[in-house]
LOKESE-980700 format. One record per residue (C-alpha): x, y, z. Coordinates in steps of 0.2 Angstrom, whole numbers, plus 2048, in hexadecimal, padded with zeros to 3 digits. Each point is the difference from the previous one (the first is absolute). Last residue first. Example, Ala and Ser with C-alpha at 12.3 -4.5 7.8 and 13.67 -1.06 7.14 Angstrom:
2
8447FB824 7FA7EF803 
This chain:
321
6EBE3369C 7F67FA80F 7FB7EF7F8 8128007F9 8087F380B 7F07F4800 7FE8007ED 8137FF7FE 8017F0809 80C80080F 8107F57FF 8087F380C 8117F8800 80B7F47F8 8137FF7FB 806803811 7F87F1808 8017FF813 7FC812802 7F28017F4 8018117F7 7F280D801 7F780D7F5 8037FD7ED 7F38097F6 7F07FC7F6 7F97FA7F0 80580F7F5 7FB7F97EE 80A7FA7F2 7FB7EE802 808801812 80A80E808 804801812 806812805 80E80180D 7F880880F 80C7F780C 8107FE7F7 80A80A80C 8017F280D 8057F07F6 7F77F47F4 80B7F37F8 8137FD804 8038117FB 80C8017F1 8017ED7FC 7ED7FE803 7FC80F7F5 80B7F87F2 7F87EF802 7EE8067FE 7F47F4809 7FB80B80E 7F17F880A 7F0809803 7F27FC80D 7F180C7FD 7F380980A 80B80480F 7FB812801 7F17F9809 7F38047F2 7F87EF800 8067FB7EE 80A7F0805 80B7FC7F1 80E7F3800 8107FD7F7 80280F7F5 8107FD7F7 80E80D7FE 80A8077F1 80A810802 7FD8107F6 80D80E803 800811807 81080A800 8127FD804 7FF804812 8027EE805 7EE7F9805 7F580A7F4 7F07F67FF 7F27FB7F4 7F87EF804 7FB7F27F4 7F37F37FE 7FE7EE7FD 7F27F5808 7F280280C 7F380C7F9 7FB812802 7F18047F6 7F47FE80E 80980D80A 7FD80C7F3 8108057F7 8058127FE 8038057EE 8118077FB 8068117FA 8128007F8 80F807809 806810808 7F980980E 7FE814800 80880880F 7FA807811 7F57F1803 7F280080D 7FD7F380D 7FD7EE806 8097F480B 7F97EF802 7F17F5802 7FF801813 801813800 80D80E7FF 7F880E7F7 8068117F8 8117FD7FB 80880E7F6 80A7FE7F0 8117FE7F7 80C80B808 8117FC7F9 80D7F4807 8097FD810 7F77F2809 80E7F4803 8037EE7FC 7FC7EE806 7F57F37F8 7FB7F280B 8027EE804 7F57F480A 8097F480C 7F97EF803 8017FA7ED 80D80C7F8 7FE8127FB 80E80A7F8 804810809 80180B7F1 80B80F7FE 8018137FD 7EF8047F9 7FF8127FE 7EF809803 7F580C7F8 7F280880A 7EF7FC808 7F980B80D 7F5800810 7F580A80A 7F57FF810 8017ED800 7F87F480C 80B7F1800 7F87EF7FE 8027F7811 80D7F3804 805809810 8138007FE 8037FF7ED 7F280D7FD 7F77FA7F1 8018057EE 7F07FB7F7 7FF7F27F3 8007FF7ED 811809800 7FB80F7F4 7F28097F8 8028107F5 7F680F7FB 80280C7F1 7F27F87F6 8057EE804 8107F8806 8057EF805 8097F580C 80E80C807 80D7F6809 808803811 80F80780A 800807811 7FB80E80C 7F8802811 7F980F80A 7FA807810 8037F280C 7FF802813 8087F780F 7F7806810 808801811 7F8811804 80F80A803 803812807 812805801 8107F67FD 8037FE813 7EE7FA801 7F0808806 7F37F47FA 7F28077F6 7EE804807 7F37FA7F3 7EF8087FC 7F77F37F6 7F58027F0 7F67F37F7 7FD7FB7EE 7F97EF7FA 8047F97EF 80A7F1808 80980C80B 8038137FD 80880B80D 7FF812804 80D80480C 7FF80E80D 811804807 805803812 80D80980B 80F7FF7F4 7F780A7F2 80D8087F6 80A7F07FF 7F17F67FB 7FD80C7F2 8127FE7FA 7FF7ED801 7F07FF7F6 80680C7F3 8107F57FE 7F67F07FF 7F68077F2 7EF8067FB 7F6800810 7F280C7FC 7FF80D80E 7F37FF80D 80C7FE80E 8077F17F7 7F67F97F2 7FC7F07F6 80A7F480B 7FC7EF7F7 7FF7F180C 8097F07FA 8097FD811 7F480680D 7FD81080A 7F57FD80F 80680F80B 8097F680D 8067F27F4 80880D7F5 80980980F 80A7F1804 809805810 8127FE807 80380C80F 813805801 7FD812807 8038087EE 7F37F47F9 8037F07F7 7F67FB7F1 7F87EF7FC 7FC7FC7EE 7F28017F3 8007F97EE 7FC8047EE 7F480F805 7FC8067EE 8018137FE 7F280A7F7 7FC7FE7ED 8117F77FC 80D8057F3 8037F47F3 80F7FF7F4 8017F47F2 80E7FE7F3 7FC7F87F0 8017F07F6 7F88007F0 7F47F27FB 7F480B7F7 7F07FA7F8 7F780E7F7 7ED7FE803 7F17FD7F4 7EF803807 7F37F27FE 8037FB812 7FA811805 7EE7FA7FC 8017F6810 7FF81080A 80E80A808 7FD809810 80D80E801 8127FD7FC 80B7F9808 83D7EA80F 80D7FB7FA 8067F2808 7FB807810 7F67F580B 8027F27F4 7F67F2808 8097F0804 7F97EF7FF 8017F0809 7FE7F17F5 7F37F3805 
């Protein structure tokens, strides 16, 4: 079986969405955008030993039951909004700090005594407050957008990042790292364009939020999962900064269980293979079109087969749209 890679950031919600929403017409996109996410709380990505002024080595996290993957919600009752804010509060409270921690949907408080080091009070915690990258918008509807087809996960913990806020904006694709079997490729570039919208949700089925602009393109029906068949299809993607183009693919297998790996697709378009080698990071979210309906979105690439990967069915991706 091929190993797969999940695009943690290849950039990349709505309230409950009934089956009747499948009758809605969405505007497929394929536009590559920049994504910036700011966490809701601070993610503990690792812990480490610290050395006090007198040379004592200690691991404070172990002593106070702080684990990799924990979310620090508050410090001294203040919402933990950034690493800078956390460090400043710690510096001002060298004797002790009260941390409010979330772990697997349970919350608890612990009063921690920092280590007195040559560089000031330290807890030995590696914290993440944001992430950024490139990805693809799948579709738009009524001032909203859906992108990626999977959630953005923290690269160190593997958990879906809880977001406090996020934005999408224009990007410049500067180069393509061509994918080959055994080494997935990627779109590279800079996030330097106009503000395009706000991200409200980061969940298993993708990124969702509100648009600041009016999308272009013709509306298209969302295919029911029973309407998606093995056979020819296409994807919409901008892989070189020259605009969205349609590329041919083939749906090889369908397993409509709602896992985010609902379809196996293979790129058959020689022009896309020439440019990228197949599916690369940055194409996650590229809409899959079949019979003039939105069938789903690209989500993963097979590490050992750069031309093939997984897709999520549109019905599953947009259930919360």
